[in-house]
C-alpha positions, 0 to 999 in steps of 0.5 A, spaced: 618 235 415 619 228 415 618 227 422 612 231 422 609 227 417 611 220 421 608 223 427 601 225 424 601 218 421 603 215 427 597 219 431 592 217 425 594 210 426 593 210 434 586 214 433 584 208 428 586 203 433 582 206 438 576 207 434 577 199 432 577 198 440 571 202 441 567 199 435 569 192 438 566 194 445 560 197 442 559 191 438 560 187 445 556 192 449 550 191 444 551 183 444 550 183 451 544 188 451 541 184 447 543 178 451 540 181 457 534 183 454 533 176 451 534 173 458 529 178 461 524 176 456 525 169 457 524 170 465 517 174 463 515 168 459 517 163 464 513 167 469 507 168 465 507 160 463 508 158 470 501 161 472 495 157 473 489 159 469 484 163 473 477 165 471 475 172 472 471 174 479 464 173 479 463 180 480 464 183 473 461 190 471 459 193 465 461 200 463 453 200 462 452 199 469 455 206 471 451 209 466 445 206 468 447 208 475 448 215 473 441 216 470 438 213 476 441 218 480 439 224 476 432 221 476 432 221 483 435 228 484 430 231 479 424 228 483 428 231 489 428 237 486 420 237 484 419 235 492 423 241 494 419 246 489 413 243 492 414 244 499 417 251 498 410 253 494 407 250 500 411 254 505 410 260 501 402 259 501 402 258 508 406 264 509 401 268 505 396 266 509 400 268 516 401 275 513 393 276 512 392 273 519 397 278 522 395 284 518 388 283 520 390 282 527 394 288 527 389 292 525 384 289 530 390 291 535 390 298 533 383 299 533 383 296 540 389 300 542 386 307 540 380 305 544 384 304 550 387 310 549 394 308 549 400 313 548 403 315 541 410 312 544 407 305 546 404 305 539 411 307 536 414 301 540 409 296 537 411 299 530 418 298 531 417 291 533 413 290 527 419 292 523 424 289 526 420 282 526 419 283 518 427 284 518 428 278 521 423 274 517 426 277 511 433 275 513 431 268 515 428 267 508 434 269 505 438 265 509 434 259 508 434 260 500 442 261 501 442 254 504 437 251 499 442 253 494 448 251 497 445 244 498 443 243 491 450 246 488 454 242 493 450 236 494 446 235 488 
């Protein structure tokens, strides 16, 4: 039992010795770390102090400039949309006028065709052609509207 006590005591003393060595190494490491940090700060300070003073560039910008530019861009976009709407209403009025003119012309053609005695097949071909022309016109109008929407959506 005595030997076990001596062995345990010896191991405790070794562990204490190792702990002392570790604490000493830790203190030295902390000291070295602080010294390295101090040297780095000294180098940075010296580098900053060695620079010569320079003024700011002549091109200074105030964050207000960006807001003003954004506001003017919004006004330009609003004005552009008003122009587009005015142009669209003018085009729509022009199309209405063309429609009334074409309707009158169509009636006159039918009257003339009836007078000349055109056959029913020719009349059906003319009407089919008129229907096809209407579909092409509606398709073109839809494509134009989609194009205008995409322009406003992604470029506006």
